[in-house]
C-alpha positions in Angstrom: 33.1 -5.8 -1.2 31.7 -9.1 -2.3 30.5 -8.6 -5.8 27.4 -10.8 -5.3 26.4 -9.2 -2.0 25.3 -11.6 0.8 22.2 -13.2 2.1 20.0 -11.0 4.2 20.3 -11.0 8.0 16.6 -11.6 8.9 17.0 -10.1 12.4 18.6 -7.0 11.2 16.0 -6.6 8.4 13.1 -7.0 10.8 14.6 -4.4 13.2 15.2 -1.9 10.4 11.7 -2.4 9.0 10.1 -1.9 12.3 12.0 1.3 13.0 11.5 2.6 9.5 7.8 1.7 9.6 7.2 3.8 12.8 9.2 6.7 11.3 7.2 6.7 8.0 3.7 6.1 9.6 4.2 8.8 12.2 6.2 11.3 10.2 4.7 10.9 6.8 1.3 9.1 7.3 2.4 6.2 5.1 -0.6 4.5 3.5 -0.4 1.2 1.6 -2.9 -0.4 -0.8 -2.7 -3.5 -2.9 -0.4 -5.5 -0.6 -2.6 -8.5 -1.3 -1.1 -8.7 -4.8 2.3 -9.8 -3.4 2.5 -13.6 -3.4 3.2 -15.0 0.0 5.9 -17.3 -1.3 8.0 -17.9 -4.3 10.2 -15.6 -6.5 8.7 -12.3 -7.5 10.1 -9.1 -9.0 8.7 -5.8 -7.6 9.1 -2.9 -10.1 8.7 0.6 -8.5 9.2 4.1 -9.7 12.0 6.1 -8.3 12.2 9.8 -7.4 13.8 9.9 -3.9 16.4 8.3 -1.6 13.4 7.4 0.5 11.9 5.0 -2.0 13.7 1.8 -1.1 12.8 2.4 2.6 9.2 3.1 1.7 8.8 0.1 -0.6 10.5 -2.2 1.9 8.2 -1.1 4.7 5.1 -1.4 2.5 5.8 -4.8 1.2 4.4 -7.6 3.4 7.4 -9.9 2.9 11.2 -9.2 3.0 12.7 -7.6 -0.1 16.1 -7.8 -1.6 17.2 -4.7 -3.5 19.8 -3.9 -6.1 21.8 -0.7 -5.6 24.7 1.1 -7.3 28.1 -0.2 -6.1 29.4 3.3 -5.2 27.2 3.2 -2.1 29.5 0.6 -0.6 32.4 3.2 -0.3 31.1 4.4 3.1 32.0 1.9 5.8 28.6 2.5 7.5 26.7 2.0 4.3 28.8 -1.0 3.4 27.8 -2.7 6.7 24.2 -1.7 6.5 23.7 -2.8 2.8 25.6 -6.0 3.6 23.2 -6.8 6.5 20.2 -6.1 4.2 21.4 -8.5 1.5 21.5 -5.7 -1.1 23.1 -6.7 -4.5 25.7 -4.2 -5.7 25.6 -3.3 -9.4 28.0 -1.3 -11.4 26.0 1.0 -13.7 28.8 2.1 -15.9 29.1 -1.3 -17.5 27.1 -4.4 -18.2 27.3 -6.0 -14.7 26.7 -9.6 -15.7 27.7 -10.9 -12.2 25.0 -8.7 -10.5 22.4 -9.8 -13.0 23.2 -13.4 -12.5 23.0 -13.1 -8.7 19.6 -11.4 -9.0 18.3 -14.2 -11.3 19.7 -16.8 -8.9 17.9 -15.2 -5.9 14.6 -15.0 -7.9 14.9 -18.7 -8.9 15.6 -19.5 -5.2 12.2 -18.0 -4.3 13.2 -14.5 -3.0 11.4 -11.3 -3.6 13.6 -8.8 -5.4 12.8 -5.1 -5.8 14.2 -2.9 -8.6 13.7 0.6 -9.9 13.5 0.0 -13.6 13.7 3.7 -14.7 17.5 3.3 -14.0 18.0 6.3 -11.7 16.0 8.8 -9.5 13.9 11.1 -11.6 14.2 14.9 -11.4 10.5 15.3 -11.4 7.5 13.3 -10.1 6.7 12.3 -13.7 7.1 8.6 -14.5 10.2 7.8 -16.5 10.8 5.2 -19.1 10.8 1.6 -17.8 14.0 -0.1 -19.0 13.8 -3.6 -20.5 16.0 -5.0 -17.8 12.8 -5.6 -15.8 11.8 -8.0 -18.6 15.2 -9.7 -18.7 15.1 -10.4 -14.9 11.5 -11.6 -14.9 11.8 -13.9 -17.9 15.2 -15.3 -16.9 14.1 -15.8 -13.3 10.7 -17.1 -14.5 8.8 -15.0 -11.9 5.9 -12.6 -12.0 6.3 -8.8 -11.8 4.3 -6.8 -9.2 4.2 -3.2 -10.2 4.4 -0.5 -7.5 3.8 3.2 -7.5 5.3 5.4 -4.8 3.8 8.9 -4.3 4.8 11.7 -1.9 8.5 10.8 -1.5 9.3 13.5 -4.1 7.6 16.1 -1.9 9.4 14.7 1.2 12.9 14.4 -0.3 13.3 15.2 -4.0 16.5 14.6 -5.9 19.1 17.3 -5.2 17.6 18.1 -1.8 19.3 17.4 1.5 16.4 18.2 3.8 13.3 16.2 4.7 9.9 17.9 4.3 6.5 16.9 5.7 4.4 15.1 3.1 1.9 12.3 2.8 3.4 9.1 1.3 1.4 6.5 -0.5 2.4 3.1 -2.0 0.1 1.1 -4.3 0.9 -2.4 -5.5 -0.8 -3.6 -8.6 -1.9 -7.1 -9.9 0.9 -9.4 -10.9 2.1 -9.4 -14.5 3.1 -12.9 -15.6 6.5 -13.2 -17.3 4.7 -15.1 -20.0 2.6 -12.1 -21.0 5.4 -11.0 -23.3 5.3 -14.1 -25.5 4.6 -13.6 -29.2 1.3 -14.7 -30.6 1.1 -17.2 -33.4 0.4 -14.6 -36.1 3.4 -12.4 -35.2 6.5 -12.8 -37.4 9.5 -14.7 -36.0 13.0 -13.2 -36.1 16.4 -14.2 -34.8 16.2 -15.7 -31.2 18.1 -12.8 -29.7 15.8 -10.3 -31.5 12.7 -12.1 -30.3 14.0 -12.2 -26.7 14.7 -8.5 -26.8 11.2 -7.8 -28.0 9.8 -9.9 -25.1 11.9 -7.9 -22.7 10.5 -4.7 -24.2 6.9 -6.0 -24.1 7.1 -6.7 -20.4 8.6 -3.3 -19.7 5.7 -1.7 -21.6 3.3 -3.8 -19.6 4.8 -2.4 -16.4 4.6 1.1 -17.7 0.9 0.7 -18.5 0.2 -0.7 -15.0 2.1 2.1 -13.4 -0.1 4.7 -15.2 -3.2 2.9 -14.1 -2.0 2.8 -10.5 -1.0 6.5 -10.6 -4.4 7.4 -12.0 -6.2 5.5 -9.3 -4.2 7.2 -6.6 -4.9 10.6 -8.1 -8.7 10.0 -7.8 -8.7 8.9 -4.2 
């Protein structure tokens, strides 16, 4: 397995998206709102919640432009998954250690103008409740100098929760929110200055908190529809 993954095969991606879109719209009445918040061009980081194996498929179908994903490296053990993920341009990441190579590849793609999707809770949640957004979302956005588009997925937990091997009928919704600029995490003039590394970590945390707040707003809006 190439540690940095490979560039997406556009033809394969379009084919998978078309088939998955039909499957999700017919079988799960997929509904998407806020797609206009996705920039048409340029690097952007999509940050979505994660409760099901269906989430990458759903977010990829809902997004109006091709998305690159990051996924745990153990998925490449299966020859079929290896070929599929390779065609989709997915970046493998080793969770058990600080995978600097994967992070650098993600930043390189963001700076090259690609749209990258991550699930910043770190792993699938055991309940539909939103988990903690890790500060890695801030690291990628700030290092890549790209905005973050928050996304909330609902219904995938009902369709295929963690620990289940069977699909169930459910209505799936995806809501994208307004962009969060990577500069939103900058310190204001009256805030105390610390060591550069401490300040940067605080900026990463601030951006992660901004994503958390936007997620809660989107979730609340979906609940009242």
